[in-house]
Each structure stands twice: as structure tokens, then as C-alpha cells.
C-alpha positions in Angstrom: -68.4 -71.5 -32.9 -66.1 -68.4 -33.0 -67.6 -64.9 -32.9 -66.5 -62.7 -35.8 -66.8 -58.9 -35.8 -67.9 -57.8 -39.2 -66.3 -54.3 -38.7 -62.8 -55.6 -38.1 -60.4 -56.1 -40.9 -57.4 -58.3 -40.8 -54.2 -56.3 -40.8 -51.9 -56.8 -43.8 -48.3 -55.9 -44.4 -49.3 -53.5 -47.1 -51.4 -51.4 -44.7 -48.6 -51.3 -42.1 -46.1 -50.0 -44.7 -48.5 -47.2 -45.7 -48.7 -46.0 -42.1 -45.0 -45.9 -41.7 -44.6 -43.8 -44.9 -47.1 -41.3 -43.6 -45.2 -40.9 -40.3 -41.9 -40.4 -42.2 -43.5 -37.6 -44.3 -44.8 -35.8 -41.1 -41.4 -35.9 -39.5 -39.7 -34.7 -42.6 -42.1 -31.8 -42.9 -41.5 -30.8 -39.3 -37.8 -30.9 -39.7 -38.1 -28.6 -42.8 -40.2 -26.1 -40.8 -37.7 -26.1 -38.0 -34.7 -25.5 -40.3 -36.6 -22.5 -41.9 -38.0 -21.0 -38.8 -37.6 -17.2 -38.3 -34.2 -16.2 -36.7 -34.2 -15.4 -33.0 -31.7 -13.1 -31.1 -28.2 -14.3 -30.9 -26.0 -13.2 -28.0 -22.7 -14.7 -29.1 -20.6 -15.2 -32.1 -22.5 -18.3 -33.2 -25.0 -17.9 -36.1 -24.9 -16.7 -39.7 -25.3 -13.3 -41.1 -28.4 -11.2 -40.7 -29.8 -8.4 -38.7 -31.4 -8.5 -35.2 -34.9 -9.5 -34.8 -37.2 -6.6 -35.4 -34.9 -4.6 -37.7 -32.1 -2.2 -37.0 -30.6 -2.5 -33.5 -29.8 0.6 -31.4 -26.3 0.5 -30.0 -23.7 2.8 -28.4 -20.1 2.8 -29.5 -16.7 3.7 -28.1 -13.3 4.1 -29.8 -10.3 1.9 -29.2 -7.4 4.1 -28.0 -3.7 3.8 -28.0 -2.4 5.1 -24.6 -0.3 4.1 -21.6 -1.9 1.3 -19.7 -1.1 1.0 -16.0 -1.6 -2.3 -14.3 -2.5 -2.1 -10.6 -2.8 -5.0 -8.2 -5.1 -4.7 -5.1 -3.9 -6.2 -1.8 -5.0 -6.2 1.8 -2.8 -3.9 3.8 -2.2 -2.5 7.4 -1.1 1.0 8.2 2.1 0.7 10.3 4.1 3.6 11.8 7.7 3.9 10.7 8.8 4.6 14.3 7.3 4.0 17.7 9.0 5.0 20.8 8.2 4.2 24.5 9.4 7.3 26.4 11.0 6.2 29.7 12.8 8.2 32.4 16.5 7.6 32.4 16.7 8.4 36.1 14.7 7.5 39.2 12.8 10.2 40.9 9.5 11.9 41.6 7.5 13.1 38.6 7.0 16.8 39.2 5.3 18.1 36.0 3.7 16.7 32.9 4.2 19.1 30.0 2.2 17.3 27.2 -1.5 16.8 26.5 -2.7 13.3 25.6 -3.0 12.9 21.8 -0.9 16.0 21.1 1.5 16.2 18.2 5.0 16.9 19.4 8.3 17.6 17.7 11.6 16.0 18.5 13.2 17.8 21.5 9.9 19.1 23.0 9.7 19.0 26.8 7.4 16.2 27.9 7.9 16.0 31.7 10.1 17.2 34.6 11.5 15.1 37.4 12.4 16.5 40.8 16.0 17.8 40.1 17.1 18.5 43.7 18.9 15.2 44.5 20.8 15.4 41.2 21.7 19.0 41.9 23.2 18.1 45.2 25.3 15.3 43.6 26.5 17.7 41.0 27.6 20.2 43.7 29.5 17.6 45.5 31.3 16.6 42.4 32.2 20.2 41.6 33.5 20.7 45.2 35.8 17.6 44.9 37.1 18.9 41.6 37.9 22.3 43.1 39.7 20.7 46.0 41.9 18.5 43.8 42.6 21.5 41.5 44.0 23.4 44.5 46.1 20.5 45.7 47.5 20.1 42.2 48.4 23.8 42.0 50.2 23.6 45.4 52.0 20.4 44.3 53.2 22.0 41.1 54.7 25.0 43.1 56.5 22.6 45.4 57.9 20.7 42.5 59.2 23.9 41.0 61.0 24.8 44.2 62.4 21.3 44.6 63.7 21.4 41.0 65.6 24.6 41.7 67.1 23.3 44.9 68.2 20.1 43.1 70.1 22.2 40.6 71.9 23.8 43.6 72.6 20.3 45.0 70.7 21.4 48.1 68.3 18.4 48.3 68.3 14.8 47.3 66.9 13.8 43.9 64.6 11.3 45.6 62.6 14.2 47.0 62.1 15.7 43.6 60.9 12.3 42.2 58.4 11.9 45.1 57.0 15.4 44.4 56.8 14.6 40.7 54.7 11.5 41.4 52.4 13.5 43.7 51.7 16.0 40.9 50.8 13.1 38.6 48.4 11.7 41.2 46.6 15.0 41.5 46.4 15.3 37.7 44.8 11.8 37.5 42.4 12.8 40.3 41.3 15.8 38.3 40.5 13.7 35.3 38.3 11.5 37.5 36.7 14.6 39.1 35.8 16.1 35.8 34.2 12.8 34.6 32.2 12.8 37.9 31.0 16.3 37.3 30.0 15.5 33.7 28.1 12.4 34.9 26.3 14.5 37.5 25.4 17.1 34.9 24.1 14.4 32.6 22.0 12.9 35.3 20.6 16.3 36.1 19.7 16.9 32.4 17.7 13.6 32.5 15.3 15.2 34.9 13.8 17.0 31.8 12.2 14.3 29.6 12.1 15.3 26.0 10.5 13.8 22.9 13.0 11.7 20.9 11.0 11.8 17.6 8.2 13.9 16.0 4.8 12.2 16.3 1.6 11.9 18.2 1.7 11.1 22.0 -0.6 8.5 23.4 -2.2 8.1 26.8 -0.2 9.1 29.8 1.0 6.1 31.9 2.2 8.0 35.0 0.6 10.9 36.7 2.5 13.8 38.3 3.5 13.2 41.9 4.3 9.5 41.4 7.7 8.0 41.5 9.1 7.2 38.1 11.9 4.8 37.4 14.0 3.9 34.4 13.0 0.2 34.9 9.3 0.9 34.4 8.0 -1.4 31.6 5.2 0.9 30.5 7.3 4.1 30.5 5.8 7.6 30.6 4.0 7.7 27.2 4.3 6.2 23.7 5.0 8.4 20.7 4.0 7.2 17.3 5.4 8.8 14.1 2.4 9.8 11.9 4.0 11.6 8.9 5.2 9.9 6.9 3.6 6.6 7.8 4.3 3.0 6.7 2.0 0.5 5.0 2.5 -3.3 5.1 0.8 -5.6 2.7 1.4 -9.1 1.2 1.6 -9.8 -2.6 1.1 -13.3 -4.1 4.4 -15.0 -5.1 3.3 -15.0 -8.8 3.6 -11.2 -8.8 6.9 -11.0 -6.9 9.1 -11.0 -10.0 7.3 -8.0 -11.5 7.5 -6.0 -8.3 11.2 -6.8 -7.8 11.9 -5.8 -11.4 10.2 -2.4 -10.9 12.1 -1.9 -7.6 15.4 -2.5 -9.3 14.5 0.1 -11.9 15.1 3.8 -11.7 11.5 4.8 -11.3 9.7 4.6 -7.9 7.0 2.0 -7.5 3.7 3.9 -6.8 1.5 2.7 -4.0 -2.0 3.9 -3.0 -3.9 3.3 0.2 -7.7 3.0 -0.3 -10.5 2.6 2.2 -12.0 -0.9 2.5 -15.1 0.1 0.6 -12.8 1.0 -2.4 -14.4 4.4 -2.6 -11.6 6.9 -1.5 -7.9 7.1 -1.9 -6.5 7.9 1.6 -2.9 8.4 0.6 -0.3 7.9 -2.2 3.4 7.0 -1.7 6.1 4.8 -2.9 7.2 1.2 -2.2 10.3 1.0 0.0 11.3 -2.6 0.0 10.2 -6.2 0.2 10.7 -8.9 2.8 13.7 -11.3 2.3 11.6 -14.5 2.1 8.2 -15.7 1.0 5.8 -16.9 3.7 5.3 -20.6 3.0 1.9 -20.8 4.7 0.3 -18.2 2.5 2.6 -18.1 -0.5 2.9 -14.3 -0.2 5.8 -11.8 0.2 5.4 -8.8 2.5 5.8 -5.3 1.0 6.6 -2.1 2.9 5.6 1.3 1.5 6.0 4.9 2.8 3.1 7.4 2.4 2.9 11.1 3.3 0.2 11.6 5.9 0.1 15.3 6.6 -3.8 15.3 6.8 -3.9 12.3 9.2 -6.2 10.2 7.1 -4.1 7.1 7.8 -3.9 5.8 11.4 -1.7 3.1 12.8 -3.1 -0.5 12.6 -5.8 0.8 10.2 -7.0 -1.8 7.6 -6.8 -0.5 4.0 -6.7 -1.8 0.5 -3.2 -1.4 -1.0 -2.9 -0.7 -4.7 0.5 -1.3 -6.2 1.5 -0.3 -9.7 3.2 -3.4 -11.0 3.5 -2.6 -14.7 3.1 0.2 -17.2 2.8 -0.5 -21.0 3.5 2.4 -23.2 1.3 3.0 -26.2 -0.9 0.0 -25.6 -4.2 -0.7 -27.3 -7.0 -0.1 -24.8 -10.7 -0.7 -25.2 -13.7 -0.2 -22.9 -14.3 -3.3 -20.8 -18.0 -3.3 -21.6 -17.2 -3.9 -25.3 -15.6 -7.3 -24.6 -18.0 -10.3 -24.7 -17.3 -13.9 -23.7 -18.4 -16.9 -25.8 -17.6 -20.6 -26.1 -14.6 -19.8 -28.3 -13.2 -17.0 -26.1 -13.4 -13.2 -26.0 -14.9 -11.2 -28.9 -16.1 -7.7 -29.8 -18.4 -6.2 -32.4 -16.7 -3.5 -34.5 -18.8 -0.9 -36.3 -18.3 -0.7 -40.1 -18.6 2.3 -42.4 -21.9 0.9 -43.8 -23.5 0.9 -40.3 -23.1 -2.9 -39.9 -21.1 -4.7 -37.3 -18.3 -7.2 -37.7 -17.4 -9.8 -35.1 -13.7 -9.8 -34.1 -12.1 -12.4 -31.9 -9.8 -10.7 -29.4 -7.1 -11.6 -26.9 -7.3 -9.5 -23.8 -4.9 -8.6 -21.0 -5.4 -7.1 -17.6 -8.5 -5.1 -16.7 -8.3 -1.8 -14.8 -11.6 -0.2 -13.9 -13.5 0.4 -17.2 -10.5 -0.3 -19.4 -9.1 -3.5 -20.7 -5.8 -4.2 -22.5 -6.1 -5.6 -26.0 -3.2 -7.7 -27.3 -4.8 -9.1 -30.5 -8.0 -8.5 -32.5 -8.5 -4.8 -32.3 -6.5 -1.7 -33.4 -6.6 1.9 -32.3 -9.4 3.8 -34.0 -11.8 0.9 -34.2 -15.3 1.7 -33.0 -16.6 -1.1 -30.8 -20.1 -1.7 -29.6 -20.5 -1.1 -25.8 -24.3 -1.4 -25.3 -26.9 -3.4 -27.2 -24.5 -6.3 -27.9 -27.0 -9.0 -26.9 -29.2 -8.2 -29.9 -26.4 -8.4 -32.5 -25.2 -10.9 -35.0 -22.2 -10.7 -37.3 -23.2 -8.3 -40.2 -26.2 -6.9 -38.4 -27.4 -3.4 -39.3 -27.2 -1.0 -36.3 -28.1 2.6 -35.4 -25.7 4.4 -33.2 -27.1 6.4 -30.3 -25.5 8.6 -27.6 -25.3 6.9 -24.2 -24.5 10.1 -22.2 -21.8 8.1 -20.3 -18.1 8.0 -20.7 -17.4 4.9 -22.8 -14.7 5.9 -25.3 -12.0 4.0 -23.6 -10.8 7.1 -21.9 -10.8 7.7 -18.2 -13.6 9.8 -16.8 -12.7 13.3 -15.7 -10.7 13.2 -12.5 -10.0 9.4 -12.8 -6.2 9.3 -12.1 -4.3 6.2 -11.2 -2.8 8.0 -8.1 -6.2 8.8 -6.8 -5.4 12.5 -6.7 -8.3 13.8 -8.6 -9.9 17.2 -8.3 -10.2 16.8 -4.5 -6.7 15.5 -3.9 -6.4 13.0 -1.1 -9.6 11.5 -0.2 -10.9 11.8 -3.7 -13.2 9.0 -5.1 -11.3 6.0 -6.3 -11.1 5.2 -10.0 
């Protein structure tokens, strides 16, 4: 006999259909509530019109400007002297005196050292003595030739004797030419005992002390002189930028170059680009550049690592906006523009290079537009806003003293833009 529970009811198709309808109603109600939920903050261009959550949003604005836009590229660079000379003696002898101080700045022609001149003075005296002797012999031979010529006219001597005397005179004349060359060589060797600076620059550490023998064949020489002002700067630019640099070099205007410290805080010097290498390095895909910079204050030192900034392009009367006004979304760059009724309108923009706090605008904005620079994350297209003062430069203009050459109020060494 089967046990039957009096509380249980047999399930029927009709009951199951009722439960299914109830579930559908619950899901539909939940979907309706989700679609009509209160709007949350929108940080991008997606979403419909309406204000920010909580009412009017406080924002700061800046004006889009029309001005010249300079495009600079930053590269790794090494300070390189334009001239380096190893000062060597041109004669062998004992080093008598050293006339320079290590690390001293010297001018071309300054006396650096003196070598014992006595052996060279003796050689010069010998050459001068030989010259005087041959001059006396030539004078006597010329007198004899004059007498023989007169006797030949009187038919008193043979013509052969006159010819022999003429040949002797020519021998003495040739000897005098050789003697004068020997004297000049001895004088030149004597002058080499005074070692002078061939270029203007800073001397390094002394390689030979006074009292030692010094020779022209010494590999290390006496001292090394490095030209400090002006000074060179070597850097490498990616091959994608080579065409722009070569185009500016071919123009009439000089290509500006700045040397910046590795922390990108100070401009150490400003100069011009001299030339480029004649081939691209296949291992790095870069082309070497050589610039020349004035260095009167000595902020640049040979083999110093710096950041090289090269002005690759200048666009006249370009549309420039603050970089903080440009936002990025799934559809690209955009900006909020303040309207006359204190609402904002979303504008899709096309941007170019960025330099510091400024960005080049190619499409989407025009000079005079007021763009939102702060408070953008709380905005939607058409939102009501309240403009406040930020107290910071954000109008798209450079802050005071922010010059592309790095020569602000303090000149060289001024803070970098």
C-alpha cells in the first residue's frame, strides 16, 4: 500500500505557466528600473545631455590661441670639444721650465714650456760661421773673376782661366744658398725650444715634469689642450625626423639647438646645428647631428651627458590649446568648449605635437574658443558649469620666462620650459 502525503499537490501545467509569467514580470520591472536609474558621472564623450551629478560643476577655462608653434625634439647628447690638441715638443732636449698651471685657460701663442736651448744655439752659431766663411770666399772669387775678365780683354790670359773662375764663383753662390738654409733650420730648431699653445682652450694635467728629457716621439706629449668656447654637441636623431632636419638645414634660417641637464630642469647652453653625418647608423636607425654652442660660462664640459633639444619645425599662426584641455576617449581626442549660456559642448579634435603645456590643434577648435582645463571628469555634453579662477597659467600662453631657447630671466642656466 503506497503512502500518500495529504499536504502535497500534484503539479499541473497550468501552475508551472503561472510561475513563469511571474518571473518574467519581475525581470521586466528590474530592467525598467535600470533604464530609468539616476545618471552617474560621465568622464568621456559617451552619454546624453544633462548636467553633472549634484548640480552645476565648477571648472576652469583657458582660451585657444593663434600663435607660432615651435616643435622641439629631445635627444640624448654628448658634449664634444671642437678641437683637442696634444702638445708635443718638436725637438729633443731637457725640459727646463713649465710655464702653465694645470687646468689653466690659455690663449693661442701663450708660452707653455721651455727646453734647454744651448745645444741648438751652438748649432746655429756653427751654421752662421759657415755662412760667413762662404760669403768671404765668394767675395774674393768675384774680385778674381773681375781681374781675369779685364786681362782676357787685353789678350793677356787664356779664356779657359776665366771660365774656371766663373765656375768657382757659381760654386760659392750655391754654397751660400745651402748655408742660409742651414742657418734658417738652426734658427727654427732653436725657436722650438719655446713650446707655445697652438689653440685657445683649457690645459689638462701635465704629463712631463721639469728636469726630464722630452722628445718629439713621446706618445703622451707635454699636455692636452681642449677648446672650451665654443664647444660642440653630438646627438643622434631617429631616421623618421631626418627629412625635417635636413630641410631646415637647407633653409636660410639657423636650426636652434639647446643643451639641457639630464633632469630636464636647466638649459645649459643654446646654439645652432652645424651639420649631420653622411649616413644613418643601421644598428640604431639614427643619424648623428653636430651642433656648436657658446660656452663662455663653462657650464658645458667635454664628454658631459646632456639632453639635446632641436627645433625641427615652426608653424606660423597655428591654433594652440592647453594640453590639459584635451581628453582621450574611445573615439579619439575631444575637448569641452564653454558656451555663452554657461553650458559646455563636446568637440572632437585632431591634435598635433605637444610642447610642454601646449598642444597643436589641427581640427575641432578655433582661436578664441574657451576650453575646460579642470573639472572635466564631472562633465557631460550640455552640462551647466560655473567658471572659477585656477590661479595657474592655463590660457594656452607660455608662463612668464618660458622661452623656447631657455634664455629666461636668468639667461643660461634658467629653468627649462
